[in-house]
C-alpha positions in Angstrom: -29.9 -20.3 17.5 -27.5 -20.9 14.7 -25.8 -24.5 14.9 -23.2 -24.1 12.2 -20.8 -21.6 14.0 -17.2 -23.0 14.3 -15.1 -20.2 15.6 -14.4 -16.3 15.7 -11.6 -16.7 13.1 -8.7 -15.0 14.9 -6.7 -18.2 14.4 -6.1 -20.5 11.2 -5.0 -23.9 11.4 -2.2 -24.2 8.7 -2.3 -27.7 7.0 0.8 -29.9 6.6 2.5 -29.0 3.2 1.5 -25.2 3.2 4.6 -23.9 5.0 7.5 -24.8 2.7 10.6 -24.2 4.8 11.2 -23.9 8.7 9.7 -21.3 10.3 9.9 -19.6 13.7 7.2 -18.7 15.9 6.2 -14.6 15.4 7.1 -14.6 11.8 4.7 -13.1 9.3 3.8 -15.8 6.7 1.5 -16.0 3.7 -1.0 -19.1 3.1 -2.9 -18.6 -0.2 -3.9 -15.1 -0.2 -3.9 -14.6 3.7 -1.2 -13.2 5.6 -0.8 -14.3 9.2 1.7 -14.4 12.2 2.9 -18.0 12.9 2.5 -18.9 16.3 4.7 -21.9 16.9 8.4 -22.9 15.7 7.9 -25.5 12.8 9.6 -27.6 10.3 9.0 -27.4 6.6 5.7 -29.1 5.6 4.5 -29.5 9.2 1.1 -28.3 10.4 1.2 -25.0 12.2 -1.3 -22.2 13.6 -1.4 -18.8 12.4 -2.9 -15.4 13.9 -5.0 -13.4 11.6 -5.6 -10.6 13.8 -4.1 -8.7 16.5 -1.2 -6.1 16.7 2.3 -7.6 16.2 6.1 -6.5 16.1 7.3 -7.7 13.0 10.4 -7.8 10.8 10.7 -4.9 8.4 12.4 -4.2 5.1 15.3 -1.4 6.0 15.5 -0.2 2.3 14.7 3.2 1.0 10.8 3.7 0.7 10.0 1.2 3.3 8.9 3.7 6.1 5.4 3.6 7.5 3.3 6.0 9.3 0.8 5.4 12.1 -2.6 4.4 10.6 -0.9 3.9 7.0 -1.3 0.7 4.8 1.4 -2.1 5.7 2.4 -4.3 2.9 4.3 -7.5 2.9 7.2 -8.1 0.5 8.0 -11.4 -1.3 10.1 -12.5 1.5 7.3 -11.5 4.2 8.9 -8.5 5.5 6.9 -5.4 6.4 7.2 -2.2 4.2 5.2 1.0 3.4 5.9 0.5 -0.2 3.0 -0.8 -2.2 4.9 -1.3 -5.4 4.8 -5.1 -6.1 3.9 -5.9 -2.6 0.6 -7.2 -0.7 -1.3 -5.2 1.8 -1.9 -7.1 5.0 -2.4 -4.3 7.9 -1.8 -1.0 9.1 1.0 0.6 11.0 0.3 1.1 14.6 3.3 3.4 15.1 5.6 5.5 12.8 8.7 3.6 11.4 11.6 5.0 9.5 13.2 3.4 6.4 16.2 2.0 8.3 14.0 0.5 11.0 14.2 -3.1 11.5 10.9 -3.9 13.4 7.5 -2.5 12.8 4.3 -2.7 14.9 1.4 -3.7 12.9 -2.3 -4.5 13.2 -3.1 -7.8 11.0 -6.3 -6.8 8.7 -7.4 -10.4 9.1 -8.7 -10.8 5.8 -7.3 -12.4 2.4 -6.5 -10.0 -0.5 
């Protein structure tokens, strides 16, 4: 049997210094090229843990063109809000339910990989 297995990869330890401002548990955050949901409240520059998989209810951009459809690609804005608009944003998951432009929350399944 292989002896180099270190974990399933659902969680990532976020090194001190990677989070640049205070953060609240449950927020979407990008570390390098990977989006994850931070699991603990934390201060800027403190180590934390992020979930790379699972279905999460996340803060969503409420502007025009931000709607998402179940099964459609979910993107993150520069401010780490969910949107259905690919323009200038980064794909990180799929919508688990339809959400309108004005919706403040979106149900999203994280892809679990870097882009």
